[in-house]
C-alpha positions as CSV (number, residue, x, y, z in Angstrom):
1,M,-7.4,-24.8,52.3
2,E,-6.9,-20.8,51.2
3,T,-9.3,-19.6,49.0
4,R,-6.4,-18.1,46.9
5,V,-3.3,-18.7,45.2
6,K,-0.6,-16.1,46.8
7,M,2.5,-16.3,44.4
8,S,5.9,-15.5,46.2
9,T,8.4,-13.1,45.0
10,E,10.9,-15.3,46.1
11,N,13.0,-18.2,44.7
12,T,10.6,-17.2,42.0
13,P,10.9,-20.1,39.6
14,Q,12.1,-20.3,36.4
15,P,9.4,-20.1,33.8
16,N,10.1,-23.5,32.2
17,S,10.1,-25.1,35.7
18,L,6.3,-26.9,36.2
19,A,6.8,-24.2,39.4
20,G,6.8,-21.5,36.8
21,V,4.0,-22.9,34.7
22,A,1.8,-23.4,38.3
23,A,3.0,-19.9,39.1
24,A,1.4,-18.2,35.4
25,R,-1.4,-19.1,36.4
26,V,-3.2,-15.7,36.9
27,R,-6.7,-16.4,38.3
28,E,-8.5,-15.7,41.8
29,P,-10.2,-19.1,42.6
30,G,-13.5,-18.9,44.6
31,S,-13.5,-16.7,47.4
32,A,-17.0,-18.9,48.6
33,P,-17.0,-19.4,52.5
34,L,-15.9,-23.1,54.1
35,G,-19.3,-25.1,53.7
36,S,-20.1,-24.0,50.0
37,G,-18.4,-26.9,48.0
38,L,-17.3,-29.8,48.4
39,E,-15.9,-31.6,51.6
40,A,-14.4,-34.8,52.6
41,R,-13.8,-35.7,55.9
42,G,-11.7,-38.5,57.0
43,V,-12.8,-40.5,54.1
44,H,-11.8,-44.5,54.4
45,A,-12.4,-47.2,51.4
46,W,-12.3,-51.0,51.1
47,F,-12.4,-53.5,48.8
48,G,-13.8,-56.4,50.5
49,S,-11.0,-56.5,53.8
50,H,-8.6,-54.6,52.1
51,L,-7.9,-51.1,53.3
52,A,-7.4,-48.9,49.8
53,L,-7.7,-45.6,51.1
54,E,-7.1,-44.2,54.7
55,N,-8.2,-40.8,56.6
56,V,-8.6,-38.7,53.5
57,S,-9.6,-34.9,54.3
58,L,-10.1,-32.6,52.1
59,D,-11.7,-29.1,51.1
60,F,-13.0,-28.2,47.5
61,A,-14.0,-24.5,47.1
62,A,-16.7,-23.4,45.2
63,G,-14.8,-22.3,41.6
64,T,-11.3,-24.2,42.0
65,V,-9.6,-26.8,40.5
66,T,-7.8,-29.3,42.9
67,A,-5.3,-32.0,40.7
68,L,-4.7,-35.2,42.5
69,I,-1.5,-36.6,42.1
70,G,0.8,-39.6,42.8
71,P,2.1,-43.0,41.7
72,S,-0.6,-45.7,40.8
73,G,-2.1,-47.8,43.0
74,C,-2.5,-45.2,45.6
75,G,-6.1,-44.5,46.0
76,K,-6.4,-41.5,43.6
77,S,-9.0,-42.7,41.8
78,T,-10.7,-44.5,44.5
79,F,-11.1,-41.3,46.7
80,I,-12.4,-39.3,43.6
81,R,-15.4,-42.2,43.3
82,T,-16.1,-41.7,46.7
83,L,-17.0,-38.1,46.3
84,N,-20.2,-38.7,43.9
85,R,-20.5,-42.3,45.9
86,M,-20.0,-44.3,42.7
87,H,-17.6,-46.0,44.8
88,E,-20.5,-48.4,46.1
89,F,-21.2,-49.4,42.5
90,I,-17.8,-51.9,43.3
91,P,-18.9,-55.5,44.7
92,S,-17.7,-55.5,48.6
93,A,-16.9,-52.0,48.4
94,A,-17.3,-49.8,51.3
95,M,-16.4,-46.2,52.8
96,A,-16.5,-44.7,56.3
97,G,-16.1,-40.7,57.0
98,E,-18.6,-37.9,55.1
99,V,-18.4,-36.6,52.3
100,L,-20.3,-33.0,52.2
101,L,-22.0,-30.7,49.4
102,D,-22.9,-27.3,50.3
103,G,-22.7,-28.6,53.7
104,K,-24.6,-31.6,53.4
105,D,-23.2,-35.1,53.6
106,I,-24.2,-37.5,50.5
107,Y,-24.0,-40.6,52.7
108,A,-26.5,-39.4,55.1
109,S,-29.7,-42.2,55.9
110,G,-32.3,-41.2,52.7
111,T,-30.3,-39.1,50.3
112,D,-31.3,-39.3,46.7
113,V,-28.5,-40.9,45.2
114,T,-29.0,-40.2,41.8
115,R,-29.4,-36.6,42.6
116,I,-26.1,-36.6,44.2
117,R,-24.8,-37.5,40.6
118,L,-26.4,-35.2,38.8
119,Q,-25.0,-32.2,41.1
120,I,-21.2,-34.3,40.9
121,G,-21.1,-34.9,37.6
122,M,-18.2,-37.7,36.2
123,V,-16.3,-37.7,33.1
124,F,-14.0,-40.9,33.4
125,Q,-10.5,-42.1,31.7
126,K,-12.2,-43.5,28.3
127,P,-14.9,-40.9,26.2
128,N,-18.3,-43.2,27.0
129,P,-20.8,-41.3,24.1
130,F,-23.6,-43.6,23.8
131,P,-22.6,-44.6,20.2
132,S,-26.0,-45.7,18.7
133,M,-27.0,-41.7,19.7
134,T,-26.2,-38.8,17.8
135,I,-24.4,-36.2,18.9
136,G,-27.1,-33.8,19.9
137,E,-29.0,-36.8,21.5
138,N,-25.9,-38.0,23.5
139,V,-25.9,-34.0,24.9
140,L,-29.4,-34.4,26.4
141,A,-29.0,-38.2,27.4
142,G,-28.0,-37.0,30.9
143,L,-32.0,-34.9,31.0
144,K,-33.5,-38.3,29.3
145,L,-32.1,-40.9,31.9
146,A,-32.4,-38.8,35.1
147,Q,-35.9,-38.1,33.5
148,I,-35.6,-34.3,34.0
149,K,-38.3,-32.7,32.4
150,Y,-36.9,-29.4,30.4
151,D,-39.4,-26.5,29.8
152,G,-36.8,-24.8,27.9
153,N,-35.4,-24.8,24.1
154,K,-34.0,-27.8,24.0
155,D,-31.8,-26.8,21.0
156,D,-30.6,-23.7,23.1
157,L,-29.6,-26.2,26.3
158,M,-27.7,-28.0,23.6
159,E,-25.6,-25.1,22.0
160,E,-25.2,-24.0,25.1
161,T,-23.5,-26.7,26.9
162,L,-21.4,-28.0,23.6
163,T,-20.4,-24.2,23.7
164,R,-19.4,-24.9,27.3
165,A,-17.7,-27.6,26.6
166,G,-15.5,-26.1,23.7
167,L,-17.4,-28.2,21.1
168,W,-20.1,-26.2,19.6
169,N,-18.4,-24.7,16.4
170,E,-16.8,-28.0,15.5
171,V,-19.7,-30.3,15.5
172,K,-23.0,-27.8,15.0
173,D,-23.4,-28.6,11.7
174,R,-23.5,-32.5,12.3
175,L,-25.3,-32.8,15.2
176,S,-27.8,-35.5,13.5
177,A,-24.2,-37.5,13.2
178,H,-23.5,-40.3,15.1
179,A,-21.1,-39.6,18.0
180,G,-19.1,-42.2,17.2
181,G,-17.4,-40.7,14.4
182,L,-15.9,-37.9,16.4
183,S,-12.6,-37.8,17.1
184,G,-11.2,-38.8,21.0
185,G,-10.9,-35.7,22.1
186,Q,-14.3,-34.7,20.8
187,Q,-15.9,-37.7,21.9
188,Q,-15.0,-36.5,25.6
189,R,-15.7,-33.0,25.2
190,L,-19.0,-34.0,24.2
191,C,-19.3,-36.1,27.4
192,I,-18.1,-33.4,29.2
193,A,-21.2,-31.8,27.4
194,R,-23.5,-34.5,28.4
195,S,-22.4,-34.1,31.8
196,L,-22.9,-30.2,31.9
197,A,-26.2,-30.1,30.2
198,V,-28.1,-31.7,33.7
199,N,-26.3,-28.3,35.6
200,P,-23.8,-29.5,38.0
201,K,-22.3,-28.1,40.8
202,V,-19.2,-30.0,41.0
203,L,-17.4,-32.0,38.1
204,L,-15.1,-35.1,38.9
205,M,-12.4,-36.0,35.8
206,D,-10.2,-38.8,36.0
207,E,-7.5,-38.5,34.1
208,P,-9.5,-37.6,31.1
209,C,-6.4,-36.9,29.3
210,S,-4.2,-40.1,29.4
211,A,-5.8,-41.2,26.0
212,L,-5.9,-38.0,23.6
213,D,-2.9,-36.9,22.0
214,P,-1.2,-33.5,23.1
215,G,-4.0,-31.2,20.8
216,S,-6.9,-32.5,22.2
217,T,-5.3,-32.7,25.9
218,L,-4.7,-28.7,25.5
219,R,-8.6,-28.2,24.0
220,I,-9.4,-30.3,27.3
221,E,-7.3,-28.2,29.6
222,D,-9.1,-25.0,27.9
223,T,-12.6,-26.1,28.7
224,I,-11.5,-26.6,32.3
225,S,-10.2,-23.4,32.4
226,Q,-13.4,-22.2,31.4
227,L,-15.6,-24.5,33.3
228,S,-13.8,-23.5,36.4
229,K,-14.9,-20.5,36.6
230,T,-18.9,-21.9,37.1
231,M,-18.1,-24.7,39.0
232,T,-15.8,-26.9,40.9
233,I,-13.2,-29.2,39.5
234,V,-11.4,-31.9,40.2
235,I,-9.4,-33.8,38.2
236,V,-6.7,-37.0,38.8
237,T,-4.0,-36.6,36.4
238,H,-0.4,-39.0,36.0
239,N,0.5,-35.3,34.4
240,M,2.6,-32.8,36.1
241,P,2.5,-30.2,33.5
242,Q,-1.4,-30.6,33.1
243,A,-1.6,-29.9,37.2
244,A,0.4,-27.1,36.8
245,R,-1.4,-25.4,33.9
246,V,-4.9,-26.2,35.4
247,S,-5.1,-26.3,39.0
248,D,-5.6,-23.8,41.8
249,Y,-4.7,-26.7,44.3
250,T,-2.7,-29.7,44.0
251,A,-3.0,-32.8,46.4
252,F,-0.5,-35.5,46.6
253,F,-1.6,-39.3,47.1
254,L,1.4,-42.0,48.1
255,A,0.8,-45.4,49.3
256,D,4.0,-45.7,51.0
257,G,3.8,-49.7,52.1
258,G,0.1,-49.4,53.3
259,P,-3.2,-48.2,52.6
260,G,-3.5,-44.7,50.4
261,Q,-2.9,-41.8,52.4
262,M,-3.0,-37.6,51.1
263,I,0.8,-36.8,51.7
264,E,0.1,-32.6,51.7
265,V,-2.3,-30.6,50.2
266,G,-1.6,-27.0,49.0
267,P,-2.1,-23.9,46.1
268,T,-0.4,-25.4,43.1
269,N,2.6,-23.4,42.7
270,E,4.2,-24.3,46.2
271,M,3.4,-27.7,45.8
272,F,5.8,-27.9,42.9
273,S,8.3,-24.9,43.9
274,R,8.4,-25.8,48.1
275,P,6.0,-28.9,48.7
276,K,6.1,-29.2,52.9
277,D,7.3,-33.0,52.7
278,Q,10.1,-35.1,50.9
279,R,8.1,-37.3,49.9
280,T,6.1,-35.0,47.3
281,E,9.5,-33.3,46.2
282,N,11.1,-36.8,45.6
283,Y,7.2,-37.1,43.6
284,V,7.0,-34.2,41.5
285,S,10.8,-33.4,40.4
286,G,10.5,-37.5,39.2
287,R,13.1,-39.4,41.8
288,F,10.0,-41.9,41.6
289,G,7.0,-42.4,40.4
């Protein structure tokens, strides 16, 4: 995968097209060398005897946002769950291949799985704050659950993570209120703050905006853009304009009568303007899916 998105001056897409939206993203994603960031190598995933995902290899360079797109049932969520070993929570689930974080296989024998899930955080489709906890307690819950001893000022940590999640100004005067009183979009940003409190290197997001209104969705996207300056982000989305707005790279998945496979990957502006595979073109143009 290239380390920066290069915009072509040929066949410049119209500003209101998906390719135009993607091309308008002015940023230079991470330039970390290969071996820094997250890498999947030949990943296969099963549920019992059913092969759900076949032979996916994909690099996620440090400081980039990668969108995973494709029809329902093509293995996107299964794949993202292999990236921090959440796939193995499911009874009968199995995987083959390697997932490397900074060059080390997270599936290697003797790996501390809890530590891996702290380094590779995850935000789910439905916001899941702890309803019996206050807003402030939710932010610090990850530290407590992971039994991490934090020697700094927890109030400062709370402010820092809520600010990074784009929520501080909205909740700073009611940190002692219960999280259940927040809107859906605020709850999702609270979950992001909770993930950030343990200082992950990577943040996985599985359709984080699918249950949110357009205004909340845009605030989450703003948060993604800010966070991507300092960490690696992988987002599963069915929202093509969202993929165009937030991602540096896009990977297209498809289960074409068999297990899910990655059809192609590339810089987002190229994937929406001149994909290499006709099936990708058909999907991003709305001809199927």
